[in-house]
C-alpha positions in Angstrom: 16.3 -6.7 -21.1 15.0 -5.8 -17.6 16.4 -7.6 -14.5 14.9 -10.8 -13.3 14.8 -12.7 -10.0 16.0 -16.3 -10.1 14.7 -18.1 -7.0 15.3 -21.7 -6.0 12.7 -22.9 -3.4 11.7 -26.0 -1.5 13.6 -25.2 1.7 12.5 -23.6 5.1 13.4 -20.0 5.6 14.8 -19.2 9.1 16.2 -16.2 10.8 15.1 -12.6 11.3 14.2 -9.7 9.0 13.7 -6.0 9.9 10.7 -4.1 8.5 11.2 -1.0 6.4 9.0 2.1 6.9 5.6 1.8 5.3 5.5 2.7 1.7 1.8 3.7 1.9 2.5 6.1 4.8 5.9 7.5 3.8 4.8 8.8 0.3 1.7 10.6 1.8 3.8 12.1 4.6 6.3 13.4 2.0 3.4 15.0 0.1 2.2 16.6 3.4 5.5 18.4 3.7 4.3 20.7 0.9 1.8 22.2 3.3 4.5 24.2 5.1 7.4 26.4 4.2 9.3 25.1 7.2 11.6 22.0 7.1 10.0 18.6 7.6 12.2 15.6 8.7 10.9 12.1 8.1 12.7 9.2 9.7 12.5 5.5 8.7 11.7 6.3 5.1 12.0 3.3 2.8 14.3 3.8 -0.1 12.5 2.3 -3.1 11.0 3.5 -6.3 7.8 5.0 -5.0 9.8 7.2 -2.6 11.9 8.3 -5.6 8.8 9.1 -7.6 7.3 11.1 -4.7 10.6 13.0 -4.4 10.3 13.9 -8.1 6.8 15.3 -7.5 8.1 17.5 -4.6 11.1 18.7 -6.5 8.9 19.5 -9.6 6.9 21.8 -7.2 10.0 23.5 -6.1 10.8 21.7 -2.8 14.3 20.8 -1.6 14.5 17.1 -0.8 17.7 15.6 0.7 18.6 12.3 2.2 20.4 12.5 5.6 21.9 9.1 6.3 20.3 5.9 5.0 16.6 6.4 5.8 16.1 10.0 7.0 14.6 12.5 4.6 14.6 16.3 4.8 11.8 18.0 2.8 11.7 21.8 2.7 9.2 23.7 0.5 10.1 27.3 1.1 8.5 28.3 -2.1 6.1 26.2 -4.1 5.0 26.5 -7.7 2.2 24.8 -9.6 4.3 21.8 -10.4 5.1 20.8 -14.0 3.7 17.5 -15.2 6.2 17.5 -18.0 9.2 17.2 -15.7 8.0 14.0 -14.1 9.6 10.9 -15.7 7.2 8.4 -14.1 3.5 8.4 -13.5 2.1 7.3 -10.1 -1.1 7.6 -8.3 0.6 9.6 -5.5 0.7 12.6 -7.8 -3.1 13.2 -7.4 -2.6 13.7 -3.7 -0.3 16.7 -4.4 -3.2 18.7 -5.8 -4.5 19.9 -2.4 -1.2 21.0 -1.0 -0.3 22.8 -4.2 -3.6 24.6 -4.3 -3.0 25.8 -0.7 0.5 27.0 -1.4 0.4 28.2 -5.0 -3.2 28.6 -5.8 -2.8 26.2 -8.8 -1.5 22.8 -9.6 -0.5 20.8 -12.7 0.0 17.0 -12.1 0.2 14.1 -14.6 -2.6 11.7 -15.2 -2.2 8.9 -12.7 -0.6 5.5 -13.2 -0.2 2.5 -10.9 -0.8 -1.2 -10.6 -3.1 -3.0 -13.0 -5.4 -4.4 -10.3 -8.7 -2.9 -11.4 -10.0 0.7 -12.0 -9.1 3.1 -9.2 -10.9 6.3 -10.3 -9.7 9.7 -9.2 -13.2 11.2 -9.4 -13.5 11.0 -5.6 -10.4 13.3 -5.3 -11.5 15.7 -7.9 -15.1 16.0 -6.6 -13.8 16.8 -3.1 -11.6 19.6 -4.3 -14.3 21.0 -6.6 -16.7 21.0 -3.7 -14.1 23.0 -1.7 -13.9 25.7 -4.4 -11.2 24.4 -6.9 -11.7 24.5 -10.6 -10.2 21.4 -12.2 -9.7 20.6 -15.9 -8.4 17.4 -17.5 -6.1 17.5 -20.6 -4.7 14.6 -22.5 -1.8 14.0 -20.1 -2.4 16.1 -17.0 -4.9 17.7 -14.6 -4.8 21.4 -14.0 -6.4 22.8 -10.8 -6.9 26.4 -9.8 -8.2 27.9 -6.6 -8.7 31.7 -6.9 -9.6 31.9 -3.2 -8.7 29.8 -0.1 -10.4 26.4 -0.2 -13.6 26.3 1.9 -14.4 23.7 4.5 -17.4 21.5 3.6 -19.2 18.2 4.3 -17.7 15.3 2.4 -19.7 12.1 2.2 -17.7 9.3 0.6 -19.7 6.5 -1.1 -16.8 4.1 -0.2 -14.1 4.5 2.5 -11.3 5.1 0.0 -7.9 5.7 1.6 -6.7 8.0 -1.1 -9.9 10.1 -1.2 -9.8 10.4 2.6 -6.2 11.6 2.5 -7.1 14.2 -0.2 -9.9 15.5 2.0 -7.6 15.7 5.0 -4.8 17.5 3.1 -7.4 19.9 1.7 -9.2 20.4 5.0 -6.3 21.3 7.3 -5.6 24.7 5.7 -9.2 25.3 4.4 -11.4 28.1 5.7 -13.7 26.7 8.3 -14.8 23.2 9.2 -14.5 20.1 7.1 -16.4 16.9 8.0 -15.5 13.6 6.3 -18.2 10.9 6.6 -17.5 7.2 5.8 -13.7 8.0 6.0 -11.0 5.4 5.8 -9.5 4.4 9.1 -6.3 2.5 8.1 -3.2 2.9 10.3 -1.5 4.8 7.5 -4.4 7.4 7.5 -4.0 7.8 11.3 -0.2 8.2 10.7 -0.9 11.1 8.4 -3.3 12.6 10.9 -0.8 12.4 13.7 1.9 14.0 11.6 -0.3 16.9 10.6 -1.3 17.4 14.3 2.4 17.8 15.1 2.5 20.5 12.4 -0.4 22.4 14.1 -3.5 20.9 12.4 -6.8 20.4 14.3 -8.1 17.0 13.3 -10.6 14.9 15.3 -11.2 11.2 14.7 -14.8 10.5 15.7 -16.7 7.3 16.0 -18.5 5.8 13.0 -15.8 6.7 10.4 -16.2 10.4 10.8 -13.2 12.8 10.7 -13.7 16.5 11.7 -11.1 19.1 10.7 -10.9 22.8 11.7 -8.8 24.6 9.2 -5.9 26.7 10.5 -4.0 29.6 8.9 -0.7 27.9 8.6 1.3 24.8 9.5 4.8 24.5 10.7 7.6 22.0 10.3 8.0 18.7 12.2 10.2 15.7 12.8 8.4 12.3 12.8 9.1 8.6 12.2 7.3 6.5 9.6 5.5 3.5 10.9 6.8 0.0 10.0 5.2 -1.6 6.9 2.4 -3.9 7.9 2.1 -5.2 4.4 5.7 -6.2 4.4 5.2 -7.9 7.8 2.4 -10.1 6.4 4.5 -10.9 3.3 7.4 -12.3 5.4 5.0 -14.1 7.6 3.5 -16.0 4.6 7.1 -16.9 3.6 7.8 -18.4 7.0 4.5 -20.3 7.1 4.6 -21.4 3.5 8.1 -22.9 3.7 7.5 -24.4 7.1 10.2 -22.2 8.4 10.6 -19.7 11.3 11.1 -15.9 10.8 11.3 -13.2 13.4 9.8 -10.1 11.7 11.5 -7.3 13.7 9.5 -4.1 14.1 6.1 -5.8 13.3 3.5 -4.1 15.5 0.7 -6.2 17.0 -1.9 -3.5 16.8 -1.5 -3.2 13.0 -1.8 -7.0 12.4 -4.7 -8.2 14.7 -6.9 -9.4 11.8 -4.0 -11.0 10.0 -2.8 -12.8 13.1 -6.3 -14.2 13.8 -6.3 -15.6 10.2 -2.9 -17.2 10.7 -4.2 -18.9 13.8 -7.4 -20.1 12.0 -5.4 -22.0 9.4 -3.2 -23.6 12.1 -0.2 -21.3 11.8 1.8 -20.2 14.9 3.1 -16.9 16.0 4.7 -15.3 19.1 4.4 -11.6 19.8 7.6 -10.3 21.2 9.0 -7.0 22.4 11.0 -6.5 19.2 8.6 -8.0 16.7 6.6 -11.1 15.9 8.0 -14.6 15.4 6.1 -16.6 12.8 6.5 -20.4 12.9 5.4 -22.8 10.2 3.2 -25.8 11.0 3.2 -29.3 9.6 -0.3 -29.0 8.3 -2.8 -26.2 7.6 -6.5 -26.2 7.1 -8.7 -24.4 4.6 -10.8 -21.4 5.7 -13.2 -18.8 4.4 -11.7 -15.3 4.0 -12.9 -11.9 2.9 -10.9 -8.8 2.3 -12.3 -5.5 3.6 -11.4 -2.0 4.6 -9.6 -1.6 7.9 -10.0 -3.2 10.4 -10.9 -6.1 8.1 -8.4 -8.3 6.3 -6.3 -6.1 4.1 -6.5 -6.5 0.4 -2.7 -6.3 0.1 -2.4 -9.3 2.4 -4.6 -11.4 0.1 -2.1 -12.5 -2.6 0.7 -14.0 -0.5 -2.0 -15.5 1.8 -3.7 -17.3 -1.1 -0.3 -18.9 -1.9 -0.3 -20.1 1.7 -3.8 -21.5 1.3 -2.6 -23.7 -1.6 -0.8 -25.6 1.1 -3.8 -26.0 3.3 -5.9 -29.2 3.5 -9.4 -28.9 2.1 -11.2 -26.0 0.5 -10.6 -22.3 1.1 -12.8 -19.5 -0.2 -11.5 -16.0 -0.6 -13.8 -13.1 -1.4 -12.1 -9.9 -2.6 -14.2 -6.9 -1.9 -11.8 -4.0 -2.4 -10.4 -4.4 -5.9 -12.5 -6.2 -8.5 -9.7 -7.5 -10.7 -7.1 -8.6 -8.1 -7.1 -12.3 -8.8 -5.4 -12.1 -12.2 -2.2 -13.5 -10.7 -3.8 -16.9 -9.9 -3.4 -18.1 -13.5 0.3 -18.3 -12.8 -0.2 -20.1 -9.5 -2.2 -22.7 -11.4 0.7 -23.1 -13.8 2.8 -23.8 -10.8 0.5 -26.6 -9.7 -2.1 -24.8 -7.5 -5.8 -25.4 -7.8 -7.5 -22.0 -7.8 -10.9 -21.4 -9.5 -12.4 -18.0 -9.9 -16.0 -17.0 -9.7 -18.0 -13.8 -10.3 -20.4 -14.6 -7.5 -19.9 -13.0 -4.1 -18.8 -16.0 -2.1 -18.9 -14.3 1.3 -21.0 -12.3 3.8 -19.5 -8.8 3.2 -21.9 -6.4 1.5 -19.8 -6.3 -1.7 -20.1 -3.4 -4.1 -19.1 -5.7 -7.1 -22.2 -7.9 -6.7 -23.8 -8.7 -10.0 -21.1 -6.9 -12.1 -19.5 -10.0 -13.5 -16.1 -9.5 -12.0 -14.3 -12.6 -11.0 -13.6 -11.5 -7.5 -14.1 -14.8 -5.5 -11.6 -17.6 -5.5 -11.9 -21.2 -4.4 -8.6 -22.9 -3.5 -8.3 -26.6 -3.1 -5.3 -28.0 -1.4 -2.8 -29.0 -0.5 -1.0 -29.0 -3.8 2.7 -29.3 -4.5 4.0 -26.3 -6.3 6.7 -26.6 -9.0 9.0 -23.9 -10.4 8.2 -22.0 -13.5 8.9 -18.6 -15.3 6.3 -15.9 -14.5 5.9 -12.2 -15.2 5.1 -9.9 -12.2 2.0 -7.7 -13.0 1.9 -5.6 -9.9 3.6 -5.2 -6.5 1.5 -7.5 -4.3 1.0 -10.2 -7.0 4.8 -10.1 -7.4 5.3 -10.8 -3.8 2.9 -13.7 -4.0 5.0 -15.1 -6.8 8.1 -14.7 -4.6 6.4 -16.7 -1.9 5.2 -19.3 -4.4 8.8 -19.6 -5.7 10.1 -20.1 -2.2 7.5 -22.9 -1.6 8.0 -24.6 -5.0 10.6 -27.2 -5.8 13.1 -26.1 -8.4 14.2 -22.7 -9.8 11.7 -20.1 -10.9 12.5 -16.9 -13.0 10.5 -13.8 -12.2 10.5 -11.0 -14.7 8.9 -7.6 -14.3 10.6 -7.2 -10.9 10.6 -3.4 -11.3 7.2 -3.6 -9.6 8.8 -5.3 -6.5 11.5 -2.6 -6.6 8.8 0.0 -6.4 7.3 -1.5 -3.3 10.0 -3.3 -1.3 13.3 -2.0 0.0 16.3 -4.3 -0.4 14.0 -7.3 -0.9 16.6 -9.8 -2.1 19.1 -8.8 0.7 16.4 -9.4 3.3 15.4 -12.7 1.8 19.0 -13.9 1.6 19.4 -13.1 5.4 16.8 -15.9 6.2 18.4 -18.5 3.9 16.5 -17.8 0.6 18.3 -18.7 -2.6 17.5 -15.6 -4.7 19.6 -13.9 -7.3 19.0 -10.7 -9.3 20.1 -11.4 -12.8 20.9 -8.1 -14.5 20.3 -7.4 -18.1 
């Protein structure tokens, strides 16, 4: 039987927690190391399952990957092959991003069909269309993609129908060594994308971030090695903030960067929560009472979709009615059924209950939620379906009276480094029960 988390809630969490490096930045920066034969050193890399999976991808392509100390990673891809999908023990969406670097270095690439969280379809057609437009031939088999580029990829105009982070990253990784100029319109602008851009600049790339979601890249002949530090995880920061606020506690989130959390902090203040920006992080302080609000997720700089789940748990403790409109993933409210079992009052609707021009309008996805509160949460046994829903269940278990058992915690292991140790440091009663 897999491990479970046993959590006893109903008490304020107090103390300090230090953020790990951002999962969504580190894995892409590891993939970018395939673009050069020189050593790349990444500092502040989180040690969790997604990092391990990305390491497998690099090693399958022929790269040497070694840990130096606790959170420093050396990636050296002196020679690169096409990669072998059969050697990868676990599927992950990060594999699709390795296509562009492998095409640059080896002229061909074989990667497994993607996997990932069950939060709604996340098609890879954007990635494949970009590479095809730049000159690659891509075929899909039953369990893998095979891509071939007989010549150097060609720069081109890429117009994204949606500012997808992954598609933007594929276009960047393809454009930096392509022949000529690549322009990406309607590009994603998330801090993790900028982190990748800055890393590639230190490697010799020419990348211009223009106004209006436009990125312009002039391809260069080769890139060299670098040594960079991974940004702190802004998703993790919001997760711990929701724990502090939900339990009416007080947590200093060390390493939290104000510029990455502006929209989140505004939302905290709207419901009546408190925070204090300090030199070493942000202190989140729970309030006696919260009030309901209207909230919509959106691409950066909007309210991040990965902040939504733990924040909905917080809204179950707010007085009045809250409305949350999810515009990024159409099936991300599946976790709310478990919250209702714990005593929450969350009702889902297929209507677009918000002002954002939502691409799911009229498609019958239940992507809006109405939360009525405050409600007292009680402990229960739940199964974690994905990383962020799992963290929401952890928050709910911390808020609830009694002891909850969370199964499926391999998802949390994939996304969070030393989660139980960090939670224990602020007074949480959490135990990993091994099979």
